C-alpha positions as CSV (number, residue, x, y, z in Angstrom):
1,M,0.0,0.0,0.0
2,T,1.4,3.4,-1.0
3,D,1.4,6.4,1.2
4,P,-1.9,8.3,1.2
5,V,-2.1,11.7,-0.5
6,R,-1.9,14.2,2.4
7,V,-3.4,17.7,2.2
8,L,-3.4,20.5,4.8
9,V,-6.1,23.1,4.6
10,P,-4.9,25.8,7.1
11,L,-7.9,28.0,6.9
12,D,-10.5,29.2,9.4
13,S,-12.3,25.9,10.4
14,Q,-15.5,27.9,11.1
15,A,-15.7,29.5,7.6
16,P,-18.2,28.0,5.1
17,E,-15.6,27.9,2.3
18,T,-13.2,25.8,4.3
19,V,-15.4,22.7,4.3
20,Q,-15.9,23.3,0.5
21,Y,-12.1,23.2,-0.1
22,A,-11.7,20.1,2.1
23,F,-14.3,18.2,0.1
24,A,-13.0,19.5,-3.2
25,Y,-9.6,17.9,-2.4
26,A,-11.4,14.7,-1.4
27,K,-13.1,14.7,-4.8
28,K,-9.8,15.4,-6.6
29,I,-8.2,12.4,-4.9
30,A,-11.3,10.2,-5.5
31,E,-11.4,11.0,-9.2
32,K,-7.9,9.6,-9.7
33,S,-8.9,6.2,-8.3
34,A,-10.1,3.4,-10.6
35,T,-12.8,2.5,-8.1
36,P,-15.2,4.8,-6.1
37,L,-13.7,5.8,-2.8
38,D,-15.7,6.3,0.4
39,V,-15.0,9.4,2.5
40,V,-14.8,9.4,6.3
41,L,-15.4,12.7,8.1
42,L,-13.5,12.4,11.4
43,T,-14.1,14.8,14.3
44,H,-13.8,14.6,18.1
45,T,-17.5,14.5,18.8
46,K,-20.7,13.6,17.0
47,A,-22.0,17.1,17.4
48,Q,-19.1,18.9,15.6
49,P,-20.3,18.2,12.0
50,G,-23.3,20.4,12.8
51,F,-20.9,23.4,13.0
52,M,-19.2,22.7,9.7
53,H,-21.6,24.3,7.1
54,L,-22.0,20.9,5.5
55,D,-25.1,22.3,3.7
56,A,-22.8,24.0,1.3
57,V,-21.5,20.6,0.2
58,L,-24.3,18.1,0.8
59,G,-27.3,20.3,0.8
60,A,-29.7,20.6,3.7
61,R,-31.2,17.1,3.2
62,G,-27.8,15.4,2.8
63,S,-26.4,17.2,5.8
64,K,-29.3,16.1,8.0
65,A,-29.0,12.5,6.7
66,L,-25.3,12.3,7.6
67,S,-26.2,12.5,11.3
68,K,-28.2,9.3,10.9
69,G,-25.8,7.3,8.6
70,A,-23.9,7.3,5.4
71,V,-24.9,9.5,2.4
72,Q,-23.9,9.1,-1.2
73,L,-21.5,11.5,-2.8
74,P,-22.0,13.0,-6.3
75,W,-18.7,11.5,-7.6
76,G,-19.4,8.0,-6.3
77,G,-18.7,6.3,-3.0
78,S,-20.3,7.3,0.3
79,L,-19.6,9.7,3.2
80,R,-19.9,8.7,6.8
81,S,-19.2,10.6,10.0
82,E,-16.9,9.1,12.7
83,T,-15.3,10.2,16.0
84,L,-12.4,8.9,18.0
85,Q,-14.9,6.9,20.0
86,T,-16.7,5.2,17.1
87,I,-13.7,4.1,15.2
88,K,-12.8,0.7,16.7
89,S,-10.1,-0.5,14.4
90,S,-6.9,0.8,12.9
91,V,-8.2,-0.3,9.5
92,I,-10.5,2.4,8.2
93,G,-12.6,-0.1,6.2
94,P,-12.6,-3.1,3.9
95,K,-11.4,-0.9,1.0
96,P,-9.2,2.2,0.7
97,A,-10.9,5.4,1.8
98,I,-10.3,9.1,2.1
99,V,-10.4,10.7,5.6
100,I,-11.2,14.4,6.2
101,V,-10.0,15.3,9.7
102,Y,-11.8,18.4,10.8
103,F,-11.1,20.5,13.9
104,A,-7.8,18.7,14.0
105,E,-5.2,18.9,16.7
106,A,-2.2,16.8,17.9
107,K,-4.2,14.0,19.6
108,I,-6.5,13.2,16.7
109,L,-3.7,13.5,14.2
110,D,-1.5,11.0,16.1
111,F,-4.5,8.7,16.0
112,V,-4.9,9.2,12.2
113,D,-1.3,8.4,11.6
114,G,-2.0,4.9,12.9
115,L,-4.9,4.2,10.5
116,K,-4.4,1.8,7.6
117,N,-6.1,1.6,4.2
118,L,-6.0,5.3,3.5
119,E,-6.0,6.6,0.0
120,G,-6.1,10.3,1.0
121,L,-6.0,12.4,4.1
122,I,-7.2,16.0,4.3
123,V,-6.5,17.9,7.5
124,V,-8.3,21.1,8.7
125,P,-6.8,22.4,11.9
126,D,-9.1,23.5,14.7
127,L,-6.8,26.5,15.4
128,P,-3.9,28.1,13.6
129,G,-0.8,26.0,14.1
130,G,-2.9,23.0,15.4
131,A,-1.3,20.7,12.8
132,K,2.3,22.0,13.0
133,A,3.9,18.8,14.2
134,W,1.9,16.7,11.7
135,A,2.9,19.0,8.8
136,E,6.6,18.8,9.8
137,R,6.3,15.1,9.9
138,W,4.8,14.6,6.5
139,S,5.4,17.8,4.4
140,P,1.8,17.6,2.9
141,A,0.5,19.5,0.0
142,T,-0.8,22.7,1.5
143,H,-3.8,24.8,0.3
144,G,-2.6,28.1,-1.0
145,Q,1.0,27.0,-1.7
146,A,2.0,26.2,-5.3
147,Q,4.6,23.7,-4.2
148,R,5.0,21.3,-1.3
149,A,7.5,22.3,1.3
150,A,10.8,20.4,1.3
151,P,10.7,17.5,3.9
152,A,11.7,18.8,7.3
153,V,14.8,17.4,8.9
154,L,13.3,16.1,12.1
155,I,16.5,14.9,13.8
156,S,19.7,16.5,12.4
157,D,22.2,14.4,14.3
158,P,23.2,11.5,11.9
159,V,24.4,9.3,14.7
160,V,21.1,9.6,16.6
161,V,19.2,8.9,13.4
162,Q,21.3,5.8,12.7
163,A,20.9,4.5,16.2
164,L,17.1,5.0,16.0
165,T,17.1,3.3,12.6
166,S,18.9,0.3,14.1
167,L,16.5,0.3,17.0
168,S,13.5,0.3,14.6
169,K,14.8,-2.9,13.0
170,M,15.3,-4.6,16.3
171,V,11.9,-4.0,18.0
172,N,8.5,-5.2,17.0
173,L,7.0,-2.0,15.5
174,S,3.4,-3.5,15.6
175,T,3.6,-3.5,19.4
176,G,6.0,-0.7,20.0
177,L,7.6,-0.9,23.5
178,L,4.9,-3.1,25.1
179,N,7.3,-6.0,25.1
180,P,9.6,-5.5,28.1
181,R,12.7,-6.7,26.2
182,D,12.0,-4.1,23.4
183,K,11.6,-1.4,26.0
184,D,14.8,-2.3,27.7
185,Y,16.6,-2.3,24.4
186,A,15.3,1.1,23.5
187,D,16.3,2.4,26.9
188,E,19.8,1.0,26.4
189,V,20.2,2.7,23.0
190,L,19.0,6.1,24.4
191,R,21.3,5.8,27.4
192,I,24.3,5.1,25.2
193,L,23.5,8.2,23.1
194,R,23.1,10.3,26.2
195,A,26.3,9.0,27.7
196,K,28.1,9.8,24.5
197,G,27.0,13.5,24.8
198,H,24.4,13.7,22.1
199,S,21.7,16.4,22.3
200,D,18.2,15.6,23.5
201,P,16.1,14.4,20.5
202,S,12.9,14.1,22.6
203,G,11.1,17.0,20.9
204,Q,11.1,15.3,17.5
205,I,11.6,11.6,18.3
206,K,7.9,10.8,18.2
207,S,7.4,12.3,14.7
208,W,10.6,10.6,13.5
209,A,9.3,7.3,14.8
210,I,5.9,7.6,13.2
211,Q,7.5,8.7,9.9
212,N,9.6,5.6,10.1
213,G,6.9,3.0,10.6
214,W,6.2,3.1,14.4
215,R,2.6,3.0,15.6
216,P,1.6,6.3,17.2
217,D,1.3,4.7,20.7
218,G,4.7,3.1,20.4
219,A,6.2,6.4,19.2
220,T,4.7,8.2,22.2
221,A,6.2,5.6,24.5
222,L,9.6,6.1,22.8
223,E,9.3,9.9,23.4
224,A,8.5,9.4,27.1
225,L,11.5,7.1,27.5
226,S,13.7,9.6,25.7
227,R,12.5,12.4,28.0
228,K,13.2,10.2,31.0
229,V,16.8,9.5,29.9
230,W,17.6,13.1,29.1
231,S,16.1,14.3,32.3
232,L,18.7,12.5,34.3
233,Q,20.9,14.9,36.3
234,R,24.1,13.2,35.1
235,A,25.1,11.0,32.1
236,P,24.0,7.4,32.7
237,S,26.5,4.5,33.1
238,T,26.6,2.1,30.2
239,R,28.5,-0.5,32.2
240,G,27.1,-3.9,31.7
241,Y,25.7,-3.2,28.2
242,H,26.9,-5.5,25.4
243,N,29.6,-4.1,23.0
244,V,28.8,-0.4,23.6
245,E,31.8,0.8,21.7
246,G,31.3,-1.5,18.7
247,R,27.6,-0.5,18.4
248,Y,28.4,3.1,18.7
249,A,31.1,2.9,16.1
250,R,28.7,1.3,13.7
251,W,26.1,4.0,14.3
252,S,28.8,6.7,13.8
253,G,29.7,5.0,10.5
254,G,26.1,4.8,9.3
255,E,25.7,1.1,9.9
256,D,23.2,-0.9,11.9
């Protein structure tokens, strides 16, 4: 499965034209598909779609019908409304779909990054800057900009990046750090980096991890572990760890 098309619409979420732009992008993505694509409107609460001026897109009848179930879209496929509470699976449906995340902020965007079977993802932030971390993570197409921004460098230290890349190959990314052995190994890697004098990557480590295949909950756990290691008052001891110097030399040389 290829990466979904990601679009950021950084406009006033309360303005009628904003929802029109969001659905226009969904239509554009859907029209490039060989089969009709369903659209999922994802918000925090069931009441929020009532504040979105959906009449401008669906008409009064369609807008009212959406509160009771799925409605058909003019370009094929259906539209349904979901919340964080009603989505029970990380798979959005039996076939690829487009998700419009409205009134988006960090929590809901972390959740969305764990969804599978996405063909497209349109994000409308709740407040200005509400999707900043997500945008840095993915460098999406952005409404009002002729070209996509260059991918952001989330972690600039190449040794830290190589160490995290090696870690990502060693742990089970489907379970993150739930396995105690994986958590211990991640803690060991981070402590070696801290002991070697590297700067704290905690501010970007979650985004880096999600970008590199970690589930959002696992990436969040990795961030928490990183903050714990770098909050230590003094550099940790690496005594007792296996082949610290050899591993560090490989990371420094760009090897696993």
